[in-house]
N, C-alpha and C positions, 0 to 999 in steps of 0.2 A: 462274575461275568457269565452270561448264558451263551452256550454254543448250540446253534441249530444244525441238526444233522439232516441228511437226505430223508431219513425215516421220520422226520418231524419230532425227534427226541431232543428235549432241551436238557443240557447237562450244565449243572452249576459248578463252576470251578471254585473249590474251597480247599486249597492246598494246606496240608499239615505244616506246622511251623518248621519241622525238620525235613521236609520233603527234599530240599536242595542238598541235604547231606547224605541221602540215600545213593547207593552206587548206581552209576549209569549203565545202560546196556543198549545194544543195537536192537531196534524194533524188529529186525529180521529174526532175532533169537526167540521171539514170543510165539509159541505154538499151542498154548494151553490156557483155557479159562477155567478157573476154579470157583465153584459156587459155595458160599458160606452163608450161615445166618449169624447175626450178631450175638444171640443169646443174651440180649440186654433189652430193657423195656422200651427204649425209644432212641431216636437219632441223636439226641443230646448226650445220652449215656455212651453211645458208640463213639461220638466225637471225643468225649472226655477220655475214654479208654485209649483211643488212637493217639492222643496227644501225650500220653505217658512216655517218659524216657526210660527205656529198659536196657539199653546196650551202651557199652563204652563209646560207641560212635555218636552218641547223642540222638539216637533214633529209637523207635518203638515198633509195636505190632499194629499193622493196619492193612486193609485191602486198598485197591486202587479206586474202586467205585462203591458207593453205598446207595441202596434204593430203599426209600421209605415206603411205608404201607400205602400211601396215596399215589405212588409211582414217581415221586420226585427223585431225580438222579443227581448225586453229588460226586465230584471227582476229588479225592483227597491226595492222591499220588499220581503224577503223570505216568503215562505208559512207559516212557523211556527210563524210568527209575525202578529199581528192584525193591519192592515192598516185602515186609516180613509177614506172611500170612499162611504159609503151608510148608511144612518141613520137606526138604529134598527137592522142591519144585519151584522155589522162588525165582531163580534165574530165568526160567522159561515161561512163567505164568503171569496172567492178569488175575487179580483177586477181586471178586464181586461179592459184597456183603449185603444181605437182605435183612432189614430190620424185623426181628422176630424174637420172642422171648425164649424160645428153646427150652432149656432146663433151668433158666434163671429163677431164683438165685442159688439153687442147690445143685450146681453143675455135676458134681461127682458123688452126690449122695445116692447110694444104691437103691433107696426107696423112692426116688424122684427122677427117674430116667426117662419118663414119658415126655414127649414133645407134643403139646396139644394145640398150639396156635397154627391155624391154616394160613396160607399165603394168599392175600387178597388178589383179585383179578387185575387190579390196576398195577400192582407190584410185579406180577408175573408178565403182564403185557409189556411193561417198561423193560424188564429183563430181556425179553425176546428181541425187542427193538435194539437195545444196547448190544446184544450179542451179534445181531446182524450188522450193526454199524461197525463194531470192532472187526468183524470178519472182512468187511469192505476196506477198512483202514489198514489192517494188518494182514497182508496176503499169506503170511506163514502160519496164521492162526487156524488150526484144523481140529483141535481136540477140546473136550469139555469133561469135567469131573466134579464130583462133590468132595468137599473136605473129608468127609467120612470114607470116601473111596480110597483116598491117598494116605491118610493117617489112621491106621487101624490098631494103634497101640492101646493096650489096656493098662490101667494104673490102679493102685489101691483106692478103694472107696473112702470118701471123707468120713462116713459114719461107721465104717468097719474095715480096718486095714487088712483083714483076712479075706475080704471080698474084692473082686476086680470089676471095674466098669470101663467102658470105652472113654478114652480121653477126649475124642472129638466125635460127635454124632451129627454134626450139621452138614447139609441143610435138613437132614432128618427124614423120617418116613412120610411126612405130609407134603413134602416138596413134590410138585407135579412134573416129574421127569418126562412122562409121555408127551405132555403138552409142550414142554420146552424143547425136547428133541425133535418134535414135529416142526416147531417154529423156527429153530435156529440151525443153520447149515454147518453143524459141527459133529464130530464123532465122539461118542462117549468112551472114555478110557476105562479099561477094566480095573478092578480094585488092585491095589499094590500093597503087599505086605511089608515092604522094607523101604527105608528112606535114610538119608544121611545128614541132611541139613538141620542143625540144632534150633533154628528159629521157628517159633510158633508150632 
């Protein structure tokens, strides 16, 4: 189903099989949008990962919205459900995933930590329109952050357990924060060193 927004953004509803099992929340509790990149090669890989069942509740890890490189926007989880996408902030956050290879397929290899894929204009434009639409639909939404702003944990590298790498680096150094902050009426949260939620 396609939903046309006032900003002329078409959102394709494509709920994950377990979306109805995710915990409900009041829309008024949502005050944060968290920007991720999939660190996978394409939207099909991201969908396959999102459908994996990882928790006793019969749910997995996923954002709410996914934006493909051509600007196509898909909604995998309704706003009123709590998706597992960022530790410590899931209850209050909307997760937005941008299709981008990131560090794929060597996410934690200390020799391959560069993120080289740029974000296409069509994808960034769609993100800005989506953020504006969410701000319109969710009056309590005031803040924005990157996954790497909120999860700053380091873990042993996959190639050398004596070396540490950042567990999450998305959306990464090539994400156009200046452009997004100019285009979306949201306040960037400062980096947070601590979190408590064990999910993602």
